[in-house]
N, C-alpha and C positions, 0 to 999 in steps of 0.2 A: 591499656597502656600501649603507646607505639613500640614497634619492634624493628631494630635494625640487624640486618644479616651482613656479616663482613664474609665474603665467599673466596675461595681458591686461595687461602693463606695457607700454602702447603708446609711451611715449617713456623707457624705460629708465631710470627713476628709482628702482626699489626699492632697489637696491644702492649707491645714491649718498646717499640721505636718512639711512639708519641703518646701523649696524655690524652686518654678518652674520657675523661672524668666530665667534661661539658656535655657530651652525648649521653653519658652514663646519668646523669643528672635529669635528663629528659626523657630517656628511652630505656627499653632493654637490649642489650647489645649480645648478640649471638655469633660466634666465629665459626666457620665451616672450612676446614684444613682440607679434606678430600673434596678432589674434583667430581663433580656429579657425573655419574657414567652415561646418562643421556637425559632427555627433556623431561621423560616422566619422574624420574627420581629428583629433578631440579623442582618440577613444578609441586611435587608432594612436599618437598622439603622446606620450599620457599612461600608456600601458599598462605601462612599466617604472618607475614612480614609485610610492613609498611615501607621500608626503605631498604634498598640493596647498595651495598659499597663494593665494586668490583676490583679486581686488580688486573689492569690493563686488559689485554684481549683474551684471558684466558677462558673465560665463558662468554658464549653467545647468547644473545636474547632476541630471538626472530618474533614475528606478529604471532605466531601460533601458541609460543611459550608465554609471551606477554600476557595474552588473553586468558590464561589458566592461571595467573596470579591476582586475585580478585581483591586484595588489600593493597596491592603495590601502589603507590604514590610516586615514589621518586626513587632515582637511581643516581649514585654518587659514582662518575667513571674517575678512576685513577689514570692519569695520563691526559695529553691533550686530544687524541684520536678517539672517536666514539664509533668506530666502524662495526664493532661487535653487537651493536644495540640497533635494532630497527626504528630510527627514531620517528619514522612517520607513523608506525603503529603506536609507539609511545603514546605521541601526540594524540592521536584518534581516541586513544582509551586514556586520556587525562594524565599520563604520568610524565612527571617533569625529570629532564635529564641534564646533568651538568657535567664539567669536566675539569680538570686540573690545568693551571696555567703553566707550570714548568717552565718557570722564569729562573729558577735557581736549582742547583744541585746536578746540573747536567755534565756531560763528559765521559760517562760511564760506557755508552754504547761504543763510541770511537775508540775508548781505550781497549776495550775487549777486541773489537774489530782487528786494531793494531796487532794485539796479542795473538789473535788466530793467523796473521799475515806471517808473524815470525815462527809462530809453533808450526804452521804448515810448511813453510819453507825450508824449516831446520828439523822436522819430524820430531819435535820435542816430546809429544805424548807417546810415540812408538819407542823412543829412546828411553824414556823414563821407565816403561813397562819392561824393555830389555833388561835394563841395569837391575831392576828390582827382582827380576827372576832369575838373575846370577848371569846374564849376558852381558856384552860390551857394544862396542860399534856395530851398527848393522846398516846405515843408510848414508847417502851423500845429499846433503843439503846444497842451498844456493845462497849466495850473498846478495842481500837487497841493493846494496850500494851500486849505481850504474845502471841497474835495472828499470823496466818501465812498469809502472802501474795504472790501471784503468779504473777510474773512479765513475762509477755509474750514478748520477745524482750528486749535485754539488751544493746542497742544502746545509744546515746546521751540521749535520754529522759527515756528510761528505767533505765538507771544507775543512775540518779538523783533520779528516784522514789526507787529504792533499797537503796540509801542513805538516803533518808527521812525515811523509813521504818526501817533502822536500828536506827536511832535516836529516833524513836517511840518505840524501843525495840520489833520489830517483828521478827519473823523468815521469811528470805526471800527465796523463791523456784523461779527457772527460768527456761525458756525453750525457745528456738528457733530452727529452723532446723539445724543452724550450731552451736549450743551452746556446749561448752566442759565444764568439770569439773572445769579446771583449770581457765578458763576465768571467770566463775561464781564465783569463790573463790575470784578472784581479786576484784570483787565489792562488796564482803560481802554476796553472794548469795550462794545456793545450787542447784546444776542442779537436775532437775528431770524430767522424761518422761512427755509429756503434760497430760496424763490420771492421773498420780499421782499428779501433779501440781493441777489439777481441783480438784480432790477427797479431798485434803488435806488442800486447801487454805480457808481461811475466805473471802479474799479479792482476786479477780482476775482482772488484769489491763492490758490492750493491748496496747503494743508499737511496732508494727512489721508493716513492709510496707505490702500494699496491692498488691498482684500480682495474677496471675492465680493459683498459689499453695497455696496461703493463703485465697483466697476469702472462705466464708463460713466455716472459720477454727472453728468457735465455731457455732455448730447446734444444733439440738435437743438431740442427743446424748452426746454431750460435756455437754450440760446444765444439763442434767440429772445426770451427774457423780458429779456435784458441790453439796455442803452442801445445805440444805434447809435454812439455815441462810445466806449463802454466798452471796456476792455483786459482780456484774460485772462492772469494769469500762473501758469505751472506748473512748479515744480523739484522736484516730489514724484514723481509716476509718471504716466507717458504713459497708463496705462490708466484713469485718472481721468476722461478725455475721451475721446469718440467722436471718433476722429481724421477719419473722412470728413466728419462733421458739422462739424467745425471748419474743415477746408479750405474746405467749401462756404461757411460764415458769412464766412471771411476774403475768399474769391473774390468774394462777392456783397456785401460791405461791410456785412453785417448787424451785426457789431462793429468797433470801431475798429481792433483790432489784437490780437497775441498776443507774449509774450515766453516763450519755450519753452527748457527745458534738458534736457527728458527725451522720448524718442521710443520708439515701440512696437519698432522695430527700430534696434540700435546696434552699430557706427557707423551713422548714418544713411545709407541707400541713396542711391546719386549720382542715381538717377531719381525720388527721393521728391519730389511735387508742392509740398511745403510749403518747399522749398528755395529756390522761385522766387517766392514770395508777398512782395511789396513791403511788405506791412503786419505781417510776422511777424518778430521780432528773435530769433535762433537762437543758442545756445550750445551747445557739443558735451558736455553732462552734467558740467560742471565746478564745480556747486554746492560739492562736498565737496572739490574737486581744487586744495587749496591745499597749499604745503609743510607747513605746521603740522598739518593734518588727516592727509596721508599720512604724516608722521613718526610720529605716534601710531599709525596703522592697523600699519604695518610693526615698530614697537617691540612693539607687543602681538604681532605674528605672531611676531616672532624669539622673544620670552618664551614663548608659547604652543608653538611647535615644540621649543624645547629642553626644555621640561618634558615634553612627549609622548614625546620620545625617551628622556629618563631615567626615564620609567614614572611620571610624576606629571602626568597632563594636568589643565589649568586651563580655567575658564570653559567647560565642557564643556554643549553645549546640550541632548544626549541621553544623560544620565548612565546611563540603563539599559543602554548599550552597554556599560559598564566591567564589567558582570558576564557578558557574554557576548563574551568576547575571539574575534577572527577566527582 
């Protein structure tokens, strides 16, 4: 019988959000809630599965791991991006990979990012902890109205951030490698070189894809250009920021704070020093983690898995594999 693995379902919601009965009628479905500790554990646990349904980029499948999964024929990626899968290796091994369209249910990431802007500017988490422990006012925040926000990347999420900032009567600067003044103006923003954006902004928020050219985009030199009172928000990818440099800047008070939803290692190790920084507001990669968005992901996954089992795969990101069946 065909076996389907739903992996990284930390709080056991995949089968409660959508109806999996179309898949149940064709295959055995097993849910893995705990993240695999390493590739050896993943290879052992998944060796007898034909289909894997991921949850975003929580687990990576490189060439070595894929080669250790002899029955694997199909990976249903939830989300548009499939960076966590070595698609070239999958194609070579005859493994079909598909993604989600995500044409509905969006907005969660930008909403969380704006929440982190306010939480960081007004020290909400710190004051919440203070009042619950018997304390009262302990920190002075700043008003967003009249301040400058630097939006790095003005795509689907960045454009929403610019709109939110305009509603809060902020000045909006933007930069990305291919940004133009005209495109920035269309979104109610002003184009600025990255160095200027960093120096002039009271809030810097990152909404740019991680690639070889953007990895480490914000390092020690860039952090040193920011205002001492400025805050950095990252709901995109941890790799955009040099993590040791950020920890150093926060520890030494070189910037005012950070609001972070993404980390190099997830779940975040218990001994990670960033857990203990009072000027960092942390959320556990929940930007996309809403009932609306996950419903879209898993509805797309059910549709795609059924289509694959019936021999009519959809949203295939490596179509060349279809002429080379495993």
